C-alpha positions, 0 to 999 in steps of 0.5 A, spaced: 897 854 141 904 855 142 903 861 146 898 857 151 904 852 151 909 858 153 905 860 159 904 852 161 912 851 161 913 859 164 908 857 169 910 850 171 918 853 172 916 858 177 911 853 181 917 848 181 923 853 182 925 859 187 924 866 183 929 871 184 929 878 182 933 882 177 935 889 175 934 890 167 936 896 163 937 904 166 937 905 173 934 910 177 928 911 173 930 914 167 926 912 161 929 913 154 925 915 148 924 911 143 923 916 138 927 921 134 931 923 141 937 918 140 942 920 135 944 913 134 940 910 127 942 903 129 939 905 136 933 906 134 933 900 128 933 895 134 928 899 138 923 898 133 925 891 131 924 890 139 917 893 139 915 890 133 917 883 136 912 884 141 906 882 136 901 887 139 903 887 146 897 888 151 895 893 147 893 889 141 888 885 145 880 889 147 883 895 150 886 897 144 880 896 140 878 904 138 885 906 138 888 910 132 894 907 128 899 912 132 895 912 139 897 904 138 904 905 137 905 910 142 902 905 147 906 899 145 912 903 145 911 905 153 910 898 153 917 896 151 920 902 155 916 900 162 919 892 160 925 894 158 927 900 163 921 901 167 922 901 176 918 896 179 911 899 179 912 906 177 907 908 170 910 909 164 905 914 161 904 915 153 899 921 150 896 920 143 890 923 139 885 924 144 887 917 148 892 916 153 894 911 158 900 908 162 904 901 163 906 899 170 911 893 170 912 889 177 919 888 178 923 882 174 924 875 175 928 870 173 926 864 169 931 859 167 936 864 163 930 869 162 928 875 165 920 876 166 916 881 168 908 882 170 905 888 167 899 892 166 897 897 160 891 901 162 888 906 157 884 912 159 878 913 155 872 919 155 869 912 160 871 907 164 879 906 164 880 899 160 886 895 164 889 888 161 894 885 165 900 879 162 907 877 163 913 878 158 919 874 159 926 878 155 929 874 150 936 874 148 936 879 142 933 884 147 926 883 144 920 881 149 915 876 148 908 877 151 906 871 155 898 873 155 
């Protein structure tokens, strides 16, 4: 119910105001790793908190069924990296235990004081690729809230 209210609120704001694009995160297409490569323990904790705050993201829906916990985590980390650091339209790939996928975020736009992005998550399996689409907005603490 709250999620539908948020979606309706964002849709109403978008319909009634001009959206502007804004730059987020690192430039130049560099997408940092969220595990192991960062020497700062506090930075790793923040990334983990922000990923957990995504409440399953798009991968938490039907396209994530059948994924192992490890694959689901890699897919969710890719969602976060695409939203936070990804260049608009460029894929952020992930590879798991027999499954892989990619997340593509559109250019960010501003709704009130929040940066939002539309994005898609595609999971590649032995059959037809499965794709889910949604929108997420960035919170003041750096976490993203999916509006799907």
